[in-house]
N, C-alpha and C positions, 0 to 999 in steps of 0.2 A: 504494500500500500504506500502511496506517495501523497504528500500534502501539496495542494495546488492553490494558487492565488489567482483570482480573476479580477480584471479591471472593470469598474462600474463608472457610470456618469456620476460625478461628485458635485453636481450643481447644488448649491445651498443658499438660502436666503441670508444676506449679509447682516441685516439688522432686523431680526424678527420682532423685538420689542418695539422699536420705532415704527415698524410697518403696522403692527397691531394697534398701537396707540393712535396713529393717524387715522386708520380706518375706523376705529371706534369713535373718535371725535366726530368724524363725518356722519356716522349713523346717529349719534346723539343729537347733533344739530338738526337732522331730519326729523327725529322723533319728538324732540322738544318736551321731554318729560319734566314734570315739576320738581323743584328741589325737595329732597327727602324721599323721592319715589324709590320703591324697592325693585331690584333686578335680580332674577335668578340666572345663574350660570350653570348650564347642564353639562356635566362631565361624565364621559362614558368609561367603559371597562377595558378598552383596548390598549391602554398604555400609550396614548398619543405622545409623541416626542417633540419637544420637551413639555410635558403637560403642566408641570408646576409653574414654569416660566409663563406659559400661555395664560393660565388662570390668574396668576399673580398680577400680570400686566393688565388684564381686563378689570380685575377688582380694583387696582389702583386707579385706573382711568375713570371708573365709575365713581369712586370716592371723591376724586378731585373735581368731578362734575357735580358734587353735592348729592349723590345718590347713595343708596344703601344696598350693596351687593351681598349675595349669599350663594352658596353652591348647593345644587341638588344632584344626586346621582341620576344619570341618564343611561341606564344599562338594562332595560327590560327586566328579565327575570334572573339576571346574573347575581352573584353573591348569595346564592341559595334562595333567592326570591324573598328576602327579608330586608327591612330597612337597616338593621344592624349589620347584616352581611354586606350590603352595598356600601355602607359607610366604612367598613373594614377594608374593602377593596380599594376605595379611594385613599385611605390612609396608607396602604401598601405602596401606592404610587407616589406618596409624599404629599397628597392633597388633604390638608386639614387647615384649621383656622390660623394656626401659627405660621404656616408656610406660605399661604396665599393671601392672608389678610381679610378673609371673609368666612363667616361661620358655615358649617355644613348642616343642612336640614334634609334629613332622609325620611321618606315615607313610601309605603306601597299603595297609598290611597290615590285615587284618580278622580277626575271629573270627565264626563262624556261630552265631547264636542259635537258629536253628531254621527250620522251614518252615511257612507258614500253610496252612490248609485248601484254598486256591486255588492252592497251589504256589509261593508267593513265598518264596525263600530270603532270610532277613533277616540282614544283616551289621551288625557294630559295629566301629568303628575300634579297632585293637589297643591303642593307647596309652590310649584312653578305657576300654576293657574292663579294662585292668590297674589302673586307679584304684579307689579305694574308693567313689567316687561320681562322677556325671557331671551337669553342669548344661548344659541346652540353651537357647540363645538363639534365639528365632524371631520374625521379623517376620510378623505376621498380615496378609495382604492377598489380594485376588483373584488367583487363579493365571492365568498367561498361556496355558494350554493345555487347560484343562478346567473344568467347573462341577460343584460338589458342595457339601454342607453343611460339609465340611472341605477347605480348599485349602492355601495356603501358611501355615505356622505351626509350632507345636511338633511336631506329629505328623510333618510332612514333614521337618523338620530331624533328627528322631530316627532316621529310617530311610533317607532319601536323603542328607542332609548328612553325618551320622555313619556312614553305610554306605560312604562312599568310593566309588570307581569300581565295585567289585563290587556293592555294595548298590544303587547308582543304576541299574546295568544290570538287576539283577534286578527292581526295581520298575517300570522303564519298559517291561518286556516284558508288563505287565499294565495294565488300566485303572486310572489313578491315582486316580480318584474313589472307588473301593472299595478299591484296593490299599493306599493310604497309611494309612487308618484301621485296616485289618486288620493290616498289618505293625507299625504303631505299638503296637497292643495287645500283640503278642508282645514288643516291646522293653520296654514298661512292665512286663510280667509277669516279665521276666528279672531284675529287681532291681538293674540297674546304674545306673539314673537316680536322682539325688538330688532334682532339681526342674527346673522350666523357667521361663524369663523370656520372657513373651509381650509383644511391643511392637506398638502400632498407631501409625502416623505420620499427621500431618495433611498437608494439601496442600503444606506448606512443608518437608516431610521432617524434621519435628520430632516428638518423642514426645508423643502425645496421651493414650495409655493405656499402662500397664505393670502386668502381673500376675505375681507370683512364686507359682507353684502347684506342688503335689505331682504326681508322675507320673500318678496315677489321675485327675487333673483335666485332663489334656492335651486330651482329645477335647472335653469340654464347653467348655473355655476357647477352643479354636480356633473352635468353632461360634459362640459368643456374640460374640467379638471380630470375626469375619468380617463380621457385619452392620454393626458400627460402621465397619470399614475400607471397606466398600462406600460408605458415606455420605460419608466423608471423602476418598476418593480423588479427586485432581485430574483433570479432563477438560476438553475444549473444550466451550463452551456452544452447539455447533452440530451439527446432524445431517447437513448436506449441504454439501460443497464440490466444486468441479470439479478441484482439485489441491491437494496439500499438500507443502511442503518441510519436511524435518527436518534441522536443522544437524548434529546428532550422535546416533548410536546407541551403545549400549555395555552391557556386562555390569553395570556399576555403576548403570546407569539401569534396566534390567529384565533378568530372566532370559532374555527373548527379544530383548534389544537394543533393541527398540521395543515398548512394551507394547501388545499387541493390544486390551486393554481401552480404550485411548485411540484407536488408529487403526482399530479395527474387528476384533472377534474373528472375523468371517467370513473375514478374510484367513488365519487359521490353521485354522478349522473351517468349511469351505465350506457346510455345511448350515445354518448360522445365518443369521438375518436380517441384511441389509446395513445395519445401523444401529450406529454412524454410518457414512456412506459419503463418503469424502473423495476419490473419483475417482482421479486419477493421483498416486501416492506416490513422491517422490524423496527419498533420504537422501544427505547430502553428506559426512559425516565419521564417524570412529570415535574414541571417547574413549581417551586413553592408558591409563586404568585397565583397559581390556579386554584388554591384552596381545595384541592382534591377533585375539582371539576375536570374530568378527563374526556369531555365531549370531543368527538372526532377520533377516539381510539378505534372505532369501527372501520376506519380507513386502512388500518394496518392488517398484515397477515399474522404477525407474531408480536408478542410483547414479553417483557421480563417480569418476574415475580415482584421485583422492586417497584415497578410501575403499577402493577395490579394492586399491590398492598397500599399504595398511596391514594387510591380512589376514595373519595367521599361519595358514596352512592346516592345519598339524599340530594346533594348539590348537583350531581350528574343527572339524576332523574328530573329535577326541577327544570334545568336548562333544556334537556332533551324533549320533555313532554311539551314545554312551551313552544318549541320550534317544530313539534310534530316530526322529528327526525330521529326515530328510535334506532335506525341502523347505525347512527353515529355513536351510540353508546354500547354497541355489542363488543364485548371484550374478546379479542382474538385468542388463538392458541397461546397459552401462557407457559413460558419456560423458566426454569429456576434461576438462571443467571444471565448477565449480558453476554458472557462468552458462549453460553449455550445458544442464545439467539443468533450470534454471529456464525457459529459452526453450522447451525441448522440452515441458515440462509445459503451458506456455501454448499451444503449437501443437496438442498433442493435445486439450486442452480446447476450443479454438476449433472443432475439427472435430466435437466432440460436442454443441455447443449453439449456439443463435443469440442468446442473451441475454448481457448483460455477465458476464464471468467472475467466478467465486467462488473466489478463491485464498487459501490460508493458509500461514503459516510459523510453526514452533515451534522453540525451542532444542533440546528433546528431549521425550520423553513423560513426564518427571517434573516438570520446571519449567514450569508452565503458567499462572502468574499473569499473565504478559504474553505476547502473541502478535501476529502481524501478519495482517491480512486486507485484501483488496481492497475498494474503496469500495462495491461492490455488496452486500457482506455487512453493512454497518454497520446498516442498518435492521432486521436480524433478530437483533441482539444483545439479550440480556435487560438489564433495568435494573441488574443487578449488574455491568455492564461500563461502562467509560468509555474514550474515545479520549484518548491522552496523547501528548506530545512524546517523542521518543527522543533519547538521548545520541549515537547514531550513526545515519546514514540507512540506509534499505534500499538496498543497492547492492553493488558488487563492486570489488575492487582491480585493480591493473594486470595481475595474473595471472589475472583472472577468478575468484578465490576470493571467496566471499560474505563481507561484512564482519560479523564476529562481535562484536568487542569493543564493548561499550556498546549493541549493537543492541536489546537487550531491556530497557534501563534508561532511566528518565527522566533528564533533565539534572540534574547536581548543583546 
């Protein structure tokens, strides 16, 4: 196995704070809220980077304008579907009153804004609804479960994130590609929204674009930025492998734990073309930030006992039932150790081909600048890739756990 580094587009916003401050000032002038008005800032569970800086900048701008900001979780049913769980998720991301300068008000209660023509009941977080205005923060990116002109972004956060569990359940009972834009139009028309902050991240999880827009621009902004997000999204530069190891999956990595846009959308939508096809897929661990929610584990063929033991089945059930995606919670064949998973991938691959094996290993589906491949893959790598030395070898410790520390880094 060889460690490889690939080159990504490193475009990044030079002055995120200044950009957000100027954009917020324009929106406040447009809205003309009275002094002392309250503004809810909806913060999701996707670990938008850098979320603390974004929320702190917005809160400071609101305070300087004589307004009273507070934070509400905007994460549907995540965090176990409880107010306490969602507040804990935000705290894990560093979002709390001391860090952002605004209190957190978490509730699972909602108000009903109305019903769309296709029968979607649209909900809004009760704390947000009681505010004089709501700011939506949305990371625009390809969705992990459907394709459409509008996927993840401001529209989704407005109706699924801020809809809490009831709103998320209502949306997921309908096709999301049409349901999200339709429901978002109703939320925009309700008059509760002050503005939205749309972010696009580069391959290094850093802000490449940021737009502060009025509610009536949510749909157009989501569409335009999705094209940019598709271009910047990190992927492996290979279409075919015989097996792939993933060190960690998790909710802070992807809404599906492992992003199907990276491992193959056909693993979630079987009717799609099997490109990329990485053969036998084994996942070895769960990030602590997931709080035991291993939704998406059903995408894998194998997993380690370490991962299976880390699952909080109540949190997993809550998220899975809300999304009506029970296949995403099916635990694959569980093997005792990471080494057993690796050896089983090799054994299965050997039975499927008579050529040298093409095996890969990634840290997770978000951090893809460096990755491991077997020697037979090297000739197929594009010129944007180079083989490098690693700070830690490819191998396992005395307990047969895969060596993670330094494994994806060059020597200091």
